C-alpha positions in Angstrom: -24.1 -1.8 -78.6 -23.7 0.5 -75.7 -20.5 0.3 -73.7 -20.9 0.5 -69.9 -18.0 1.7 -67.7 -17.6 -0.3 -64.7 -17.2 2.7 -62.4 -20.8 4.1 -63.4 -22.5 1.1 -62.0 -22.7 -0.5 -58.6 -23.8 -4.1 -58.1 -25.6 -4.9 -54.8 -24.5 -7.4 -52.5 -27.8 -9.5 -53.0 -26.4 -10.1 -56.5 -27.7 -9.0 -59.8 -29.1 -5.6 -59.5 -27.3 -2.8 -61.2 -27.9 0.9 -60.3 -26.4 4.0 -62.3 -23.7 5.7 -59.9 -25.5 9.2 -60.2 -28.6 7.7 -58.5 -26.4 7.3 -55.3 -24.3 10.4 -55.6 -26.8 12.3 -53.2 -27.0 10.7 -49.7 -30.6 10.2 -49.0 -30.2 11.7 -45.5 -28.0 14.4 -46.3 -28.3 17.3 -44.0 -29.6 20.8 -45.1 -27.9 23.9 -43.7 -28.8 27.7 -44.3 -26.6 30.3 -45.8 -28.3 33.8 -45.0 -26.8 37.0 -46.4 -27.8 40.6 -46.5 -26.6 41.5 -50.0 -26.7 39.9 -53.4 -25.3 36.6 -54.5 -23.3 37.9 -57.6 -20.9 40.0 -55.9 -20.5 37.7 -52.9 -19.8 34.7 -55.4 -16.2 34.3 -54.5 -17.0 34.2 -50.8 -19.8 31.6 -51.3 -17.1 29.4 -52.9 -14.8 30.1 -50.0 -17.5 28.9 -47.6 -17.8 25.8 -49.6 -14.2 25.3 -49.6 -14.3 25.3 -45.9 -17.2 22.6 -45.9 -15.2 20.5 -48.3 -12.3 20.5 -45.9 -14.7 18.7 -43.3 -15.7 16.2 -45.9 -19.0 17.8 -47.1 -19.8 18.4 -50.6 -23.1 20.1 -51.8 -25.2 17.8 -53.9 -23.5 14.5 -52.5 -23.6 14.7 -48.6 -25.1 18.1 -47.7 -27.7 20.6 -49.2 -27.1 24.2 -48.8 -30.4 26.6 -48.8 -29.3 30.1 -49.9 -31.4 33.2 -48.7 -30.3 36.5 -50.0 -31.8 39.8 -49.0 -30.7 41.8 -51.8 -29.6 44.7 -49.8 -32.9 45.0 -47.8 -32.2 44.2 -44.2 -36.0 44.2 -43.5 -35.9 40.9 -45.4 -33.6 39.1 -43.1 -35.9 38.1 -40.3 -38.6 36.6 -42.7 -35.7 35.0 -44.5 -34.2 33.5 -41.3 -37.4 32.1 -40.1 -38.1 30.4 -43.4 -34.8 28.5 -42.9 -35.9 27.7 -39.4 -39.1 26.3 -40.7 -37.1 24.1 -43.0 -35.6 22.5 -40.0 -32.1 23.2 -41.2 -29.2 21.8 -39.2 -27.4 25.3 -38.9 -27.4 28.9 -40.3 -24.4 30.4 -41.6 -25.5 34.2 -41.1 -23.1 36.2 -43.2 -22.9 39.6 -44.9 -22.9 41.6 -41.5 -24.2 41.7 -38.1 -27.8 42.1 -39.1 -27.9 38.7 -40.6 -26.6 37.3 -37.3 -29.1 39.3 -35.1 -31.9 38.2 -37.4 -30.8 34.6 -37.1 -30.3 34.7 -33.4 -33.8 36.4 -33.1 -35.3 33.5 -35.2 -33.9 30.6 -33.1 -32.4 29.9 -29.7 -31.8 26.1 -30.6 -30.3 25.9 -34.1 -26.5 26.6 -34.3 -25.8 30.1 -35.8 -22.5 30.9 -37.4 -21.8 34.5 -37.7 -19.1 36.8 -39.3 -19.0 40.0 -37.3 -17.3 43.3 -38.2 -17.7 44.6 -34.5 -17.1 43.1 -31.2 -19.6 40.1 -30.8 -19.6 40.5 -27.2 -20.2 43.9 -27.2 -23.2 43.2 -29.5 -24.6 40.6 -27.2 -24.0 37.8 -29.7 -22.0 35.7 -27.4 -21.0 35.9 -23.7 -17.2 35.7 -24.5 -14.8 34.7 -27.1 -13.7 31.4 -25.4 -16.9 30.5 -24.2 -19.6 31.8 -26.4 -22.5 30.2 -24.8 -25.9 29.7 -26.4 -26.3 28.6 -30.0 -24.0 31.3 -31.7 -20.4 31.2 -32.6 -18.2 32.5 -35.5 -15.5 34.9 -36.9 -14.6 38.2 -35.3 -13.6 40.7 -38.1 -13.5 43.8 -35.8 -10.8 46.3 -37.3 -11.7 49.1 -34.9 -8.2 48.8 -33.3 -6.9 49.4 -36.8 -8.4 52.6 -37.4 -5.4 54.5 -36.5 -3.1 52.3 -38.4 -5.3 52.4 -41.6 -5.3 56.3 -41.4 -1.6 56.4 -41.0 -1.0 54.1 -44.0 -3.2 56.2 -46.0 -1.6 59.5 -45.1 1.8 58.1 -45.8 0.4 56.9 -49.1 -1.0 60.5 -49.8 1.4 62.6 -47.8 -0.6 65.9 -48.5 -3.8 64.5 -47.0 -4.5 67.1 -44.6 -8.3 66.7 -44.9 -9.5 62.9 -44.8 -13.1 61.8 -44.7 -14.6 58.5 -43.8 -17.5 56.8 -45.9 -19.9 54.9 -43.4 -23.5 53.8 -43.3 -25.4 55.3 -40.4 -27.1 52.0 -40.1 -23.8 50.1 -39.2 -23.2 49.6 -35.6 -20.2 51.8 -34.8 -18.5 51.6 -31.5 -18.1 54.9 -29.3 -14.3 54.5 -29.7 -14.6 54.7 -33.4 -16.7 57.7 -33.4 -14.4 59.3 -30.8 -11.4 58.5 -33.1 -12.9 60.4 -36.2 -13.7 63.4 -34.2 -10.5 63.7 -32.4 -8.7 63.4 -35.7 -10.9 65.9 -37.5 -12.0 63.1 -40.1 -15.1 64.2 -42.0 -17.9 61.7 -41.6 -19.9 61.0 -45.0 -22.9 59.0 -44.4 -24.3 57.0 -47.2 -26.7 53.9 -46.9 -28.3 54.0 -50.3 -26.8 53.4 -53.8 -28.5 56.4 -55.1 -26.6 58.6 -52.7 -23.1 57.5 -53.6 -22.4 59.9 -56.5 -23.6 62.8 -54.6 -21.4 61.8 -51.8 -18.4 61.9 -53.7 -19.3 65.1 -55.4 -19.8 66.6 -51.9 -16.2 65.1 -50.9 -14.6 66.8 -54.1 -16.4 70.2 -53.2 -15.1 70.1 -49.6 -11.5 69.4 -51.1 -11.3 66.0 -49.3 -7.6 64.8 -50.0 -8.2 61.1 -49.0 -10.9 58.8 -48.1 -11.3 55.7 -45.6 -14.3 53.2 -46.7 -15.8 51.7 -43.5 -16.2 47.8 -43.8 -19.8 47.3 -44.7 -21.7 44.5 -46.8 -23.7 47.5 -48.5 -20.2 48.7 -49.7 -18.9 45.4 -50.5 -21.9 44.9 -52.8 -21.0 48.2 -54.6 -17.3 48.0 -54.6 -16.9 48.4 -58.3 -19.0 51.5 -58.5 -17.4 52.9 -55.3 -13.9 52.3 -56.8 -14.9 54.0 -60.2 -16.3 57.1 -58.4 -13.1 57.4 -56.4 -11.2 57.3 -59.5 -13.6 59.7 -61.4 -13.4 62.3 -58.6 -9.6 61.6 -58.2 -10.0 60.7 -54.4 -7.4 58.3 -53.1 -9.1 55.8 -51.1 -8.3 53.0 -48.6 -10.7 49.9 -48.1 -10.6 46.8 -45.9 -10.7 43.9 -48.2 -8.8 42.5 -51.0 -11.8 42.6 -53.2 -11.9 46.4 -53.2 -8.4 46.5 -54.8 -9.3 44.0 -57.4 -12.2 46.0 -58.3 -10.2 49.1 -58.9 -9.7 50.6 -55.4 -6.3 52.0 -54.8 -5.4 50.3 -51.6 -6.9 47.6 -49.2 -5.7 46.5 -45.7 -7.3 44.2 -43.3 -8.3 40.6 -42.7 -8.9 38.2 -45.4 -12.7 38.0 -45.9 -12.4 35.0 -48.1 -10.6 33.2 -45.5 -13.2 34.2 -42.8 -15.9 32.7 -45.1 -13.8 29.6 -45.5 -13.6 29.3 -41.6 -17.4 29.4 -41.4 -17.6 26.8 -43.8 -15.0 24.7 -41.5 -17.1 25.4 -38.3 -20.3 24.4 -40.5 -18.8 21.1 -41.2 -17.4 20.4 -37.6 -21.1 21.1 -36.3 -22.3 18.6 -38.8 -19.9 16.4 -37.2 -21.3 16.8 -33.9 -19.6 19.9 -32.2 -21.8 22.2 -30.4 -21.5 26.0 -31.3 -20.7 26.5 -27.4 -17.6 24.3 -27.8 -16.3 26.3 -30.7 -14.6 29.7 -29.8 -15.1 32.7 -31.7 -11.9 33.2 -33.7 -10.0 36.2 -35.0 -8.7 36.5 -38.6 -5.7 34.2 -39.3 -4.8 36.1 -42.5 -4.2 39.7 -43.2 -3.7 41.3 -46.5 -2.3 44.4 -47.8 -3.2 44.9 -51.8 -2.2 47.8 -53.9 -3.5 48.6 -57.2 -0.7 50.0 -59.2 -2.8 51.1 -62.1 -5.0 53.1 -60.0 -2.1 54.8 -58.2 -0.5 55.9 -61.5 -4.0 57.2 -62.8 -4.2 59.6 -59.7 -1.2 59.8 -59.8 0.5 58.9 -56.9 4.0 57.5 -55.9 4.0 54.4 -53.7 6.3 54.5 -50.5 9.0 51.8 -50.7 7.9 50.3 -47.3 4.5 49.9 -48.6 5.6 48.0 -51.6 7.7 45.9 -49.4 5.0 45.0 -47.3 2.2 44.5 -49.8 1.0 40.9 -50.2 0.0 41.7 -53.8 0.4 44.3 -56.2 -2.2 44.6 -59.0 -0.7 46.1 -62.3 
């Protein structure tokens, strides 16, 4: 005889009919939302989880009362537009365009009516994604992770960490939108710009940096680099070049030092906004928000391997020390 647990069945008000609980776990009219990203899923898995956490905070759980259609460009930005159009054709309720501004631009160009949520590493007003931070207008809003104003602070932090760093370089992608202020800063400070936009170019870039006696390296925020953070950290260690990154995940991958907004929290906030839109909010009613959480993370093991002495003030300020 099989024992039936009471919580596994629901008896209808009409009396007599018994249905398995699992059959009702998914709402029949559960909305479908799109999740578009320029990179690959595996390196972004923690950020996808953060997005779902934000959705959960608004009462939405995938597989129960919402369906999430993921589309990954696998590093090929030319695929973003077809992927965005596919989501539009599926009549999704909204598109979370993540993994950099190219995703947001593709979603914007694919639809003028479906709400689009973005995470932008540069000023979204300057990019033309929104009219203003407080009144986005149109069908786009999201999170602004522009750290252009922090370039000077990041450089100062790196130079204090590496006191003899007279020659500093920045690793950046030529395809990344770069504000004029950023370019002027690099030129004024004599920072060597190393352009890399293909994984096959990475090792040669570090080899060239070593040959040019680069003392320290800034790594620009870029989904392409985020995807390759383990390899970048390994190459920096191999060529013994101290490097400063923007997100915690780089330090966790072996990078020396990271300082910047919490990317994970930004993805959570996009999930929160997605839930609010499903609950009836309009994108033009949701202001573009700036990071609410900033993190300084130091990888002590990497520092010892270089070797470097960590300034006491940095240790005191660090949100986390990885040993």
